[in-house]
Backbone atoms as SQL, in Angstrom:
CREATE TABLE atoms (id INTEGER PRIMARY KEY, chain TEXT, resi INTEGER, resn TEXT, atom TEXT, x REAL, y REAL, z REAL);
INSERT INTO atoms VALUES
  (1, 'A', 1, 'UNK', 'N', 0.965, -1.244, 0.004),
  (2, 'A', 1, 'UNK', 'CA', 0.013, -0.052, 0.113),
  (3, 'A', 1, 'UNK', 'C', 0.709, 1.199, -0.191),
  (4, 'A', 2, 'UNK', 'N', 0.333, 2.173, -1.024),
  (5, 'A', 2, 'UNK', 'CA', 1.487, 3.224, -0.983),
  (6, 'A', 2, 'UNK', 'C', 2.562, 3.441, -1.810),
  (7, 'A', 3, 'UNK', 'N', 2.983, 2.053, -2.311),
  (8, 'A', 3, 'UNK', 'CA', 4.053, 2.098, -2.822),
  (9, 'A', 3, 'UNK', 'C', 4.093, 2.622, -4.471),
  (10, 'A', 4, 'UNK', 'N', 4.873, 3.044, -5.130),
  (11, 'A', 4, 'UNK', 'CA', 4.773, 3.391, -6.384),
  (12, 'A', 4, 'UNK', 'C', 5.941, 2.986, -7.361),
  (13, 'A', 5, 'UNK', 'N', 6.033, 2.642, -8.662),
  (14, 'A', 5, 'UNK', 'CA', 7.263, 2.315, -9.311),
  (15, 'A', 5, 'UNK', 'C', 7.541, 3.577, -9.883),
  (16, 'A', 6, 'UNK', 'N', 8.974, 4.009, -9.896),
  (17, 'A', 6, 'UNK', 'CA', 9.711, 4.991, -10.749),
  (18, 'A', 6, 'UNK', 'C', 10.328, 4.691, -11.742),
  (19, 'A', 7, 'UNK', 'N', 10.231, 5.219, -12.868),
  (20, 'A', 7, 'UNK', 'CA', 10.218, 5.025, -14.212),
  (21, 'A', 7, 'UNK', 'C', 11.301, 5.990, -14.418),
  (22, 'A', 8, 'UNK', 'N', 12.695, 5.842, -14.897),
  (23, 'A', 8, 'UNK', 'CA', 13.368, 6.464, -15.750),
  (24, 'A', 8, 'UNK', 'C', 13.574, 6.363, -17.288),
  (25, 'A', 9, 'UNK', 'N', 13.235, 7.753, -17.814),
  (26, 'A', 9, 'UNK', 'CA', 13.131, 7.381, -19.462),
  (27, 'A', 9, 'UNK', 'C', 13.603, 8.826, -20.026),
  (28, 'A', 10, 'UNK', 'N', 13.628, 8.634, -21.328),
  (29, 'A', 10, 'UNK', 'CA', 14.165, 9.713, -21.780),
  (30, 'A', 10, 'UNK', 'C', 13.603, 9.763, -23.441),
  (31, 'A', 11, 'UNK', 'N', 13.839, 10.960, -24.108),
  (32, 'A', 11, 'UNK', 'CA', 12.957, 11.004, -25.601),
  (33, 'A', 11, 'UNK', 'C', 14.058, 12.275, -26.029),
  (34, 'A', 12, 'UNK', 'N', 14.581, 12.053, -27.240),
  (35, 'A', 12, 'UNK', 'CA', 15.437, 13.040, -28.130),
  (36, 'A', 12, 'UNK', 'C', 14.609, 14.214, -28.741),
  (37, 'A', 13, 'UNK', 'N', 14.309, 15.576, -28.361),
  (38, 'A', 13, 'UNK', 'CA', 13.628, 16.308, -29.069),
  (39, 'A', 13, 'UNK', 'C', 14.378, 17.255, -29.682),
  (40, 'A', 14, 'UNK', 'N', 13.826, 17.591, -30.916),
  (41, 'A', 14, 'UNK', 'CA', 14.455, 18.854, -31.803),
  (42, 'A', 14, 'UNK', 'C', 14.324, 20.199, -31.156),
  (43, 'A', 15, 'UNK', 'N', 14.372, 21.418, -31.382),
  (44, 'A', 15, 'UNK', 'CA', 14.412, 22.534, -30.900),
  (45, 'A', 15, 'UNK', 'C', 12.843, 22.908, -30.897),
  (46, 'A', 16, 'UNK', 'N', 12.299, 22.549, -32.183),
  (47, 'A', 16, 'UNK', 'CA', 10.956, 22.615, -32.284),
  (48, 'A', 16, 'UNK', 'C', 9.914, 22.052, -31.280),
  (49, 'A', 17, 'UNK', 'N', 10.264, 20.498, -31.344),
  (50, 'A', 17, 'UNK', 'CA', 9.335, 19.825, -30.410),
  (51, 'A', 17, 'UNK', 'C', 9.572, 19.999, -28.930),
  (52, 'A', 18, 'UNK', 'N', 10.688, 20.671, -28.715),
  (53, 'A', 18, 'UNK', 'CA', 10.938, 21.096, -27.159),
  (54, 'A', 18, 'UNK', 'C', 9.952, 22.389, -27.031),
  (55, 'A', 19, 'UNK', 'N', 10.100, 23.442, -28.031),
  (56, 'A', 19, 'UNK', 'CA', 9.500, 24.780, -27.786),
  (57, 'A', 19, 'UNK', 'C', 8.167, 24.432, -27.781),
  (58, 'A', 20, 'UNK', 'N', 7.225, 23.294, -28.694),
  (59, 'A', 20, 'UNK', 'CA', 6.106, 22.847, -28.794),
  (60, 'A', 20, 'UNK', 'C', 5.633, 22.363, -27.105),
  (61, 'A', 21, 'UNK', 'N', 6.390, 21.361, -26.702),
  (62, 'A', 21, 'UNK', 'CA', 6.428, 20.922, -25.564),
  (63, 'A', 21, 'UNK', 'C', 6.091, 21.933, -24.335),
  (64, 'A', 22, 'UNK', 'N', 6.919, 22.644, -24.478),
  (65, 'A', 22, 'UNK', 'CA', 7.160, 24.002, -23.323),
  (66, 'A', 22, 'UNK', 'C', 5.592, 24.872, -23.359),
  (67, 'A', 23, 'UNK', 'N', 5.312, 25.097, -24.815),
  (68, 'A', 23, 'UNK', 'CA', 4.018, 25.862, -24.792),
  (69, 'A', 23, 'UNK', 'C', 2.882, 25.051, -24.196),
  (70, 'A', 24, 'UNK', 'N', 2.824, 23.848, -24.877),
  (71, 'A', 24, 'UNK', 'CA', 1.771, 22.958, -24.451),
  (72, 'A', 24, 'UNK', 'C', 1.566, 22.912, -23.019),
  (73, 'A', 25, 'UNK', 'N', 2.746, 22.455, -22.056),
  (74, 'A', 25, 'UNK', 'CA', 2.610, 22.733, -20.584),
  (75, 'A', 25, 'UNK', 'C', 2.285, 24.024, -19.934),
  (76, 'A', 26, 'UNK', 'N', 2.788, 24.872, -20.623),
  (77, 'A', 26, 'UNK', 'CA', 2.792, 26.399, -19.791),
  (78, 'A', 26, 'UNK', 'C', 1.265, 26.880, -19.955),
  (79, 'A', 27, 'UNK', 'N', 0.551, 26.584, -21.353),
  (80, 'A', 27, 'UNK', 'CA', -0.916, 26.554, -21.485),
  (81, 'A', 27, 'UNK', 'C', -1.603, 25.890, -20.306),
  (82, 'A', 28, 'UNK', 'N', -1.154, 24.695, -20.054),
  (83, 'A', 28, 'UNK', 'CA', -2.238, 23.938, -19.696),
  (84, 'A', 28, 'UNK', 'C', -1.818, 24.232, -17.894),
  (85, 'A', 29, 'UNK', 'N', -0.558, 24.630, -17.639),
  (86, 'A', 29, 'UNK', 'CA', -0.493, 25.162, -16.113),
  (87, 'A', 29, 'UNK', 'C', -1.072, 26.169, -16.245),
  (88, 'A', 30, 'UNK', 'N', -1.233, 27.281, -16.692),
  (89, 'A', 30, 'UNK', 'CA', -1.986, 28.667, -16.643),
  (90, 'A', 30, 'UNK', 'C', -3.082, 28.862, -16.758),
  (91, 'A', 31, 'UNK', 'N', -3.885, 27.444, -17.019),
  (92, 'A', 31, 'UNK', 'CA', -5.364, 27.727, -17.231),
  (93, 'A', 31, 'UNK', 'C', -6.076, 27.825, -16.134),
  (94, 'A', 32, 'UNK', 'N', -7.182, 28.790, -16.153),
  (95, 'A', 32, 'UNK', 'CA', -7.989, 29.082, -15.134),
  (96, 'A', 32, 'UNK', 'C', -9.109, 28.195, -14.831),
  (97, 'A', 33, 'UNK', 'N', -9.435, 27.325, -16.093),
  (98, 'A', 33, 'UNK', 'CA', -10.512, 26.277, -16.000),
  (99, 'A', 33, 'UNK', 'C', -10.134, 25.181, -16.234),
  (100, 'A', 34, 'UNK', 'N', -10.698, 24.197, -15.372),
  (101, 'A', 34, 'UNK', 'CA', -10.234, 22.845, -16.022),
  (102, 'A', 34, 'UNK', 'C', -8.432, 22.801, -15.947),
  (103, 'A', 35, 'UNK', 'N', -7.818, 22.872, -15.205),
  (104, 'A', 35, 'UNK', 'CA', -6.606, 22.887, -15.013),
  (105, 'A', 35, 'UNK', 'C', -5.944, 21.747, -15.154),
  (106, 'A', 36, 'UNK', 'N', -6.701, 20.670, -14.143),
  (107, 'A', 36, 'UNK', 'CA', -6.182, 19.156, -13.989),
  (108, 'A', 36, 'UNK', 'C', -6.369, 18.385, -15.268),
  (109, 'A', 37, 'UNK', 'N', -7.266, 18.852, -15.919),
  (110, 'A', 37, 'UNK', 'CA', -7.898, 17.794, -17.089),
  (111, 'A', 37, 'UNK', 'C', -6.856, 18.384, -18.199),
  (112, 'A', 38, 'UNK', 'N', -6.594, 19.375, -18.316),
  (113, 'A', 38, 'UNK', 'CA', -5.819, 19.974, -19.342),
  (114, 'A', 38, 'UNK', 'C', -4.207, 19.582, -19.205),
  (115, 'A', 39, 'UNK', 'N', -3.747, 19.482, -17.831),
  (116, 'A', 39, 'UNK', 'CA', -2.646, 19.024, -17.649),
  (117, 'A', 39, 'UNK', 'C', -2.682, 17.507, -17.854),
  (118, 'A', 40, 'UNK', 'N', -3.679, 16.964, -17.578),
  (119, 'A', 40, 'UNK', 'CA', -3.583, 15.241, -18.033),
  (120, 'A', 40, 'UNK', 'C', -3.489, 15.032, -19.585),
  (121, 'A', 41, 'UNK', 'N', -4.154, 16.100, -20.208),
  (122, 'A', 41, 'UNK', 'CA', -4.303, 16.203, -21.722),
  (123, 'A', 41, 'UNK', 'C', -2.732, 16.129, -22.319),
  (124, 'A', 42, 'UNK', 'N', -2.271, 17.148, -21.607),
  (125, 'A', 42, 'UNK', 'CA', -1.107, 17.619, -22.129),
  (126, 'A', 42, 'UNK', 'C', 0.280, 16.506, -21.971),
  (127, 'A', 43, 'UNK', 'N', -0.042, 15.850, -20.845),
  (128, 'A', 43, 'UNK', 'CA', 1.368, 14.869, -20.479),
  (129, 'A', 43, 'UNK', 'C', 0.696, 13.600, -21.346),
  (130, 'A', 44, 'UNK', 'N', -0.608, 13.319, -21.738),
  (131, 'A', 44, 'UNK', 'CA', -1.107, 12.186, -22.546),
  (132, 'A', 44, 'UNK', 'C', -0.201, 12.416, -24.196),
  (133, 'A', 45, 'UNK', 'N', -0.342, 13.651, -24.452),
  (134, 'A', 45, 'UNK', 'CA', 0.510, 14.116, -25.879),
  (135, 'A', 45, 'UNK', 'C', 2.067, 14.019, -25.767),
  (136, 'A', 46, 'UNK', 'N', 2.437, 14.299, -24.721),
  (137, 'A', 46, 'UNK', 'CA', 4.073, 14.482, -24.140),
  (138, 'A', 46, 'UNK', 'C', 4.601, 13.202, -23.852),
  (139, 'A', 47, 'UNK', 'N', 3.852, 12.467, -23.388),
  (140, 'A', 47, 'UNK', 'CA', 4.387, 11.153, -22.623),
  (141, 'A', 47, 'UNK', 'C', 4.166, 9.985, -23.726),
  (142, 'A', 48, 'UNK', 'N', 4.753, 10.184, -24.876),
  (143, 'A', 48, 'UNK', 'CA', 4.805, 9.120, -25.462),
  (144, 'A', 48, 'UNK', 'C', 6.224, 8.684, -26.298),
  (145, 'A', 49, 'UNK', 'N', 6.451, 7.261, -27.004),
  (146, 'A', 49, 'UNK', 'CA', 7.702, 7.144, -27.464),
  (147, 'A', 49, 'UNK', 'C', 9.079, 7.567, -26.736),
  (148, 'A', 50, 'UNK', 'N', 8.844, 7.437, -25.301),
  (149, 'A', 50, 'UNK', 'CA', 10.284, 7.264, -24.703),
  (150, 'A', 50, 'UNK', 'C', 11.065, 6.104, -24.682),
  (151, 'A', 51, 'UNK', 'N', 12.133, 6.271, -24.421),
  (152, 'A', 51, 'UNK', 'CA', 13.285, 4.967, -24.070),
  (153, 'A', 51, 'UNK', 'C', 13.462, 4.685, -22.614),
  (154, 'A', 52, 'UNK', 'N', 13.189, 3.682, -22.159),
  (155, 'A', 52, 'UNK', 'CA', 13.219, 3.415, -20.892),
  (156, 'A', 52, 'UNK', 'C', 14.593, 3.153, -20.622),
  (157, 'A', 53, 'UNK', 'N', 15.145, 3.709, -19.487),
  (158, 'A', 53, 'UNK', 'CA', 16.396, 3.220, -19.012),
  (159, 'A', 53, 'UNK', 'C', 16.250, 2.348, -17.905),
  (160, 'A', 54, 'UNK', 'N', 15.097, 2.571, -17.047),
  (161, 'A', 54, 'UNK', 'CA', 15.350, 1.845, -15.745),
  (162, 'A', 54, 'UNK', 'C', 13.886, 1.987, -15.117),
  (163, 'A', 55, 'UNK', 'N', 13.808, 1.051, -13.703),
  (164, 'A', 55, 'UNK', 'CA', 12.567, 1.266, -13.221),
  (165, 'A', 55, 'UNK', 'C', 12.817, 0.317, -11.755),
  (166, 'A', 56, 'UNK', 'N', 12.407, 1.280, -10.803),
  (167, 'A', 56, 'UNK', 'CA', 12.337, 0.684, -9.653),
  (168, 'A', 56, 'UNK', 'C', 10.966, 0.375, -8.833),
  (169, 'A', 57, 'UNK', 'N', 11.089, -0.159, -8.059),
  (170, 'A', 57, 'UNK', 'CA', 9.725, -0.554, -7.032),
  (171, 'A', 57, 'UNK', 'C', 10.047, -0.613, -5.421);
């Protein structure tokens, strides 16, 4: 109970991809309405195609 798995992963981004990622996250963080929903949607878009380095439990 209360245990979590920690994953370490990475993904190479171009400068343009990095800028878009920052824009998407900042927009979600600054939202006055439905912030949690917008953050979840932003992370759903961002957290794809990562290369897993390791995991702990």
